N, C-alpha and C positions, 0 to 999 in steps of 0.2 A: 565452382565454389571451393572445392578441395585445393585448387591452385591458389586461391585467395588466402586460405588459411596458411598455406606454406609461405606465401609472401609476407604474411603478418609476422612470422617467426624469423624472416630474413632481416627485418628491421630491428637493430639492437634495442633502441628505445622502446618500441612497441612490444618486443618480446619480453623485455625486463618488466614492463608494466603488467603484462598478462600474467607472467609467472609470479610477480609480487602479489597481485590480486588473488590468484589461486592459493598462495601460501597463507594469506590473511583469512580466506574462507575456511581453510583447513584448521587453523587455530580456533576460529569461531566455533566450528563444529565439534572440536575436541572439548571446548568449554561447556557445550550443552550437555555433556555427559558427566561433569564433575559435580556430584551431589553436595549440597550444603551440609555441614556437620549437624548431628542430632536427629537425622531423619532415618526411618526404617524404609528402605526402598521397596521392599516386598509389599508391605501394607499400603504404601502410596500407590504402587502400580495396580493393586487390586481395587483401590478406590476409584482411580481415574479410568480404569477399564470399564467401569459400570456406571459412573456418576459424573463424568466430565461433560457437562452440557452448558448451554447458554454462553455467557461471556467468557467462562473459564475455557471452554473448548475453542472459542474464537480467539482468545488471547494466546492460547497455546499454539495456534497456527502461526501467529506472527513471531512467536519466540522459537519456532522450529522444534517444538516438542520439549523445550527446556523447562517450561512451567510445569508440565505434567510430571517431569522427573525431579522437580525441586532442585535445580542446579544453580550454580553461581550466576548463570546467565538467564535466570528464570524470567526476568522482566524483558529480556532482549533489548531492542532499541526503542520500544514503545514509549518510555519516559521522555526520550529525546524528541520523538515525533509529537507527543502530547504538548511538550513545552514549546515546540515550534508552532503548533496550531494555536496555542493560547496567545503567543506573541503576535501572530498574524491577526487574530481576532481583536486583540487589544490595540494593534496598530491602526485599526479603522476608527477608533474612538478616542485614543490618547494622543494629544498633539506632539508630545515628546518623542514617541515612537514613530509618528508620521514624519517628523523632522529627520530622524535617523535614517529612515528608509529612503529619503531623498538626498542623503549626503554621499552617495556613491560607495566607494570601497571602504572608507573609514567608518561610515555608518553601518555597513554590512558586518564589519569586524565587531563592532560594539554589540549589535544584535546577536551575533553568534556567541559572544561572551555571555550575554544575558541568558541565552538559550542553554548554555552549559550549566550556569548556576541553577536555572529552573529544572534542568534534568536531575541534578543532584538532589534538590529538594523533593521533587516528585518521586524519585527512586527511594529515598529514605522513608517517605510517608507510605508508599505502596509496599515496600518490603516489610514495614511494621504490620500492615494489614495481612501480608502473606504469612508472617509468623503466627498471628492470631488464627488465621484460617487453617494452617497446618496443625496447630494444636487441637483444633476442634474435630479433626478427621480421624476416622478409624476404619479399618478394613471391613467391608460388608460380608466377607467370607469367614475370616478368623476372628473378627472383633478386636484385633490388636490396634493400639494407637499408632498413628503415623509418627508422632513425636513421643518417644517413650519417657523422656524427662522434660516436660514443659516447664516454663518459668521465665523469669527475667533474664537469666543467662542465655537461654536459647534465643529469646527475642533480640537481645542486643547483638549476639553473634550473627543472627540472620540479617539484621539491618546492615551491619558492617559488611558482611560477605556479599549480599546481593547488590548493595549500593556500589561497592568497589567493582563488582562484576559489570554493572551497568555502565559505569564510567569507562571501564576498559573496552567494552563493546563500542561505546561512542568514539573512543580513541581509534579503534580498529577501522571504523567507518571513515573517520577523517584521514587516516593514512591511505585508504583506497582513493579518496578524493585527490590527495596530494601526489601520490606516487604510483597509483594503480590506474585502472581503466574502468569507467562507469561511475555512477553515483554510489558512494560508499554505503549510506544508510539503506538505500533501496536494494543494493546487492546482498546485504545481510538478511533482509526479509526474503528476498528471492531465493537464496540458497536454503533458508529454513523451510520454505514451502516445497521446493524441488526435492529436498532430502526425504520427504515423506512419500514421494511418488513410487519408488520401488515396492515399499510395503503395501501400498494401496493396490498396485497392479497384481502383486502376488496374492493378496487376499481375494481380489476379484477372480483370479484364475482358480483358486481353491474353491470358491463358491460355485464357479462354473462346472468344475469337475464333480463336486459333492452333490449339487442339486440337479445335475444333468440338464443345464439350461440349453435352450435351442441355440445352435451356432449362428443362425440368421439374426437372432435377437442381439447377440454380442456384436456381430458385424454392424448392425444398425446403430448400436450405441457408439461404436468407433466412428461411424460416419457423422453422427450428431456431434461428437467431440471435435472432429475436424471442421465441421461447418460452423459451430459456435466460435471456435478459435479464429477462423477466417473473418467472421463478423466483428469480433473484438478488435482484430488488427485493422479492419476497415474503419471502424468508428474511432479508434485511437489515432489513426493517421489522418482522419478526415478534417479538412479545413475549409473555411470560406474566405476567399481572398478578396480584400477590398483594395481597389487600385488607388495609389497615391502618387501625386505629381509634385516634384520639388522645383520651385522657381529658380532661375539662374541668378547668382549673386557675383558681383565683381569686387574682389578684395585685393587691392594693389594691382598686380599684373595677372592674377590668377582668377579663373572663373570657376565658381563652385555651384553645385546643384544642377538642375536641368534634367535630371534622370527620372525615369518612371520606376516605381516599385509597388509593393503591395503589403498590406497588413494581413497576416494569416491568423484568422480567428478559428480556434479549434472547436469542433462540434462538441467534444467532451472536455471543456476547460477545467472542470472540477476534478477530473480523474476518478480515483476510487474512493475519495473522501465521503461522498453522500452515502454510499453503502456502509462504510464504517460507522458513521454517525447513526444511521437508521438501525443497524444491527445492534449497536450498543444500547439503544433505547428499547428495542423490541425484545432483547434477550434479558433485560433487567429483571422481570418477574421470575423467570426460570432460575436466574442466578440467586435471587433472594430465597427461592425455595430450597436451595442447597444449604443456605445458612440457617433457615428456620423450618426444619422438617416437621415440627409439631404444630405449626400455626395453620389452621384450616383456611383462613382467608388468603394467606399468601399462596398456599397450595392451589386454591381455586383460581386465583389470578394466573398462576403459572400454567395451569391446564388450559385456560382461555387464550393465553398468549403463547401457545406452543405451535411450532411450524408444522402442523398436520396438513395432509393433502386431501382430506375429506371435504365434502361440501359445506359442513358447518364451520369450517375454518376459513371460508371465503372472506369474511370481514377482516380477518387477520392479514391476509395477503393484500387486500385492497388498501388497508391502512399502511402496511409496510411499503407498498409501491408508492403511495402518496407521499410518505415521508422521504423516500429517496428522491422523488421529483422536487419536493420542497428544498431539501438540502442541496440539490444540484444548483438551483437558482441562488440559494443563500451563499454557498461557498464561492460560486462564480462572481457574485457581487463583491465578495471580500477580496479576492485575489486579483480581480481585473477592474481597473478604474478608467472608464472611458473619458472622464474629464481630464485626468492627468495625461492620457495619451493625446487627446486633442490639443492640450496646451503645449506639449512637447513638439507636436507637428507644427503648430503655429509659430513657435519660436525658431524652428529650423527652416521656415519657409515652405512647409509642405501643406498640401490640401488635397481633398478628395474631389475629383472632377464633378462639377455640378452642385457641390455642397459648400456653403460658406464656412470659413475657418471659425473656430471658437465653439460656442454653444451648439450651433447647428450641426457641427461635426460630431460632437460628443453625443447628441441626441440620435444622430444617424447610426453611429457605432453601437450605442446601447440598444436601439431597436433591432439591428441585425443580430446582435449577441443574444437578445431575448428570444428571437425566432429560432436560431440554430440550437439554442440550449434545450428547447422542448423535445425534439427528436432524440438528442443525446441523453437527456434524463429518462425518457421513456425506454430507451434501449438499456440503460443501466438497471432500471427496475425489472425489465424482462430477463436480463442476464442473472439478476439476483434471485428471481422467483423460479425461473425455468428448471434449474437442476433438481429442486425438491420434488417436482412432479415426475421428472424422468426417473429419479431413484425409486419412487413409489411404483411407477408403471412398469419399468423394466427390471425391478428388483436388483438395482446396481449397488455395489458396495458404497456406503456413505463416504468413505475416505476419498473417493474419486471426485467428490464435489469441489475439492480444492483446486482441481486441475481443469475442469471444463465448465465452470460457472462461478459467478459471484466474485468475491474479492480476490481469491487466489489467482484466477485466470487473468484478471485485469492487471494485477501486479506482475505476473510472469511475462505477459505480452509487453507491457509498458517498459519494464526493465530490460528485457531482451532486445527490443527495438532501439532503446536509447544506447545500450552498449554496442550494438552492431553499427549504429550511426557513428559513434565515437571511433571505433576501430576503422571503419571505412574512411573517415576523414583523415586518419593517419596514413592510410594506404594512398589516397588520392594526392596528398601533399607530396608524396615521394614517387608519383607517376606510376603507381600500381593500379590495376583494375580493382574495383570493389567486389563485393560478394555476389552481386547480380548484374549481368550485362543487359538484361531485359527486366522491365518492371522494377526500376531502381527505387531505392529508399527515398523518402521525402527530402532528406538532408542533401541529396545529390542533385536536386532539380534546381 
């Protein structure tokens, strides 16, 4: 593998892409420490160190800690992701967007442009909410306001600063897509999560020394982290291959088709989106409790919908798991259309052996997809729930939850595998060995 990394830097184009991507990620990390004007950083840090729960802490993970520091990149790339999801959902019901999705490259460019407009609109609206939220905060230790001089001026400046920062982050991600290596938007989320790993490991070591934890327990936790990571890789790469045969066609003096191939249906087609949707809904009561601390009804709902690990919280975990399974099927139905796939196969002369082209083919693909989505969705639910009980049982630092369970690990594994496959494709095109000579990546088979 070390020789493969050396080979990657021998190829000028690949070396430039890797170095360019690293430079963009450094710029992004610098921006996550530039605080917006009008904020008292000390009071803000004291508040978030004791009260950042619910969607706030979840959002801060995606922003790489920028939200908790109230920086110009406080919203990160989330407005762009939200705009993309909204357009995907609208594309299933709006004929105009459906038509754009079928127009190829030109349609994709128009959808990308609409996504940018939606990103700016969402960033402006969310930054206004951030300004109001910051004005309502005060340090629980000293009682000092996070915003010493609230008012219209602070709100307008916050909207302008954070919206401009979000647009700049979107531009950074697009630059990685064009001139770097890997998916730009995913890479920005990836580096934001990875950047928190050293602090989490140091905190866990400090807890181990201070509390005199058994060494065997810590080793067992490490084994669990490795095992869960291996399972995530297995499910992420898992596919169900449906054989497809293309009939021979004679066009002039050329013969087209006649080859056999397959349709790779992923076990986890929806990716990490079901956990994101479910967490956003389940964390809503605890988030509202931060905004309405004096409302007894809101506080009671927050206590009922808190991710506790005791027996009385069992209904919470059952509901949470059921929502993940539901959203896995829902999002898979949005992003994968068996009817369109069957129609494209029929136009190109392709068919599944033993299955008639057309509706029979779409029904067959839909039935297979429904069956393989069930174990994938159950696995997602287990990965999302499992870390909370490990933290309670082994008294693990909660910061490690981002790296061996739930949303964080799925993003880390997915982005790492995608980037490795892209680097490996560059190596193979120039007759270099890939990263692994045995147990090769899916992209090489």
